[in-house]
N, C-alpha and C positions, 0 to 999 in steps of 0.2 A: 412637300412638295417644292420643284423647283423655282428660284425667283425669273424674274422676266426675262433675262441672261444668261438663264440656263444651269444658272451653277445652284449648288444646294442651299437650303435655307439656315444661316446662321443658328451655331450651336450659343446657346448661353455664354456670354465669356469665360468663364472660370470652366467650363468643359473641352471648349474648342481645342486649346493647345494640349490635351490629354491623348488627342488622338489625330492632332495634325502629324506631318513628317516636314524631317529636311537631309536637303542632299548634300553631301560632304564635300565640299570640293576646295582646291590649294587655294583660291579666293577667299573662302566666308562659305559657311551654311547659307543654303541657299531653298527658303521652304516654301514647299509645294503649295498648289491650288487642293483645299479640301475638296473633293466628290462626296459622294456618297460615304454616309457614318452611321457608328452606331455609339451611343457612349450610354450606361445607366440607364439603362430601358427606352432613352428616347433616342431619334433616327431619322437621317434623311436622306434619300435616293436624288442624282446628279442623273441626267445624261452624260454620252460622253464628252469633253472637252476641249477644244480644237489648240491647234498649234500655239494661234497668235496669238491667245489670248495669258497663255501659261509662262511663268518662270524660266529664265534660260541656261540649260547645263549642257556640260559640253564633257566629252571621254575622247581619248583613242580609240580607234578599228581597235576591236581585240578586247579592249580594255574593260573596267565595271566603272560603277557608279556607287559608292556607300550612300546608303539609307539610314536614319533612325529617326524614332519620336522625339519631336519637339521638346517632349519632356522627360526625355532620357529616360522612359518606364522600358524593360524589356518588352523583346519582343517575342510573340507564340511564334503563328503560324504566316505564312505569307505568301502570296504572286504577284508576280510582274510581269506586264505584257507593254509592247509597243506597237502601235498603228502610223502608219505613211504620214508624214505633215499632210499630205491634200485632205489625209481622210477626216472628215469630217463627223461622222458616225462613229467612230472605234470597231466598224466591221468588215473586213475580219481585224486582226490583228493576230500578233505570234508572241507566243512568249516568252520569256526571257528566264535564264537558269541564275541559280545562286553560287555564285563561286567560294562564298564562307558566309559566316555568321548562319543566324538562325534562332529557333527554339530556345530562348532561354537568357538570346544573347542582346547587346544593348545595340547594334549593329546588326544590317545585310549587306551583301558585295553583291550589286544586279550587272553580270555578265557571263563572259565574254558579246559585248556590243555589237553589233554591226552597223558597217558605215552607212550615215545618212543623216537624216532630219526627220525628228520621230516626236510623238507624243510618247511619253515615258508614263504611266500607271503603276501603281505599286499599291497593294492593299494588306495593312499589317494589322493583325491581329492582336492586341494586349494579353500578355503571358497573365496577368490577373484575372483575366476572363472580362474585362468591364466593357469591353467593345473594341472598334476596328475602325480604320479610318482609310480612305481610295485616294490618295495624291497622286497631283499630275505635272511635270514638268514637260517643256519643251525643251529637246535631248537632240544636239548636234552631237554627233561620232563623225572624227574625220580620220 
């Protein structure tokens, strides 16, 4: 069940990093805000998270953002979607294509990205089948 501010309940400290994701940027890794997750038979769900509470990342129009699990485990399946900055509930979203990476790889590359200010939501499943996490960022594409 989500907490009062809409974020999912925390995973036990030793499990959270196993499904959290980071965006790889020139300035360093930017940890996403973890939304819904599953891990070793436990899990939690979260409503869509709004732009103004999320960590910021940026990219060039037509470019991509590389993402990996915080703990550098191999990625299984994944999906990525964006919603406009003003969209507070994630309805509707638009899918974002994969430009490289994928199952069995340590990183994915999400893009090409449309120009604008977006909530970027990426759900990645661990290749070992132990769980998955939906991570969110405030994405600005110039």
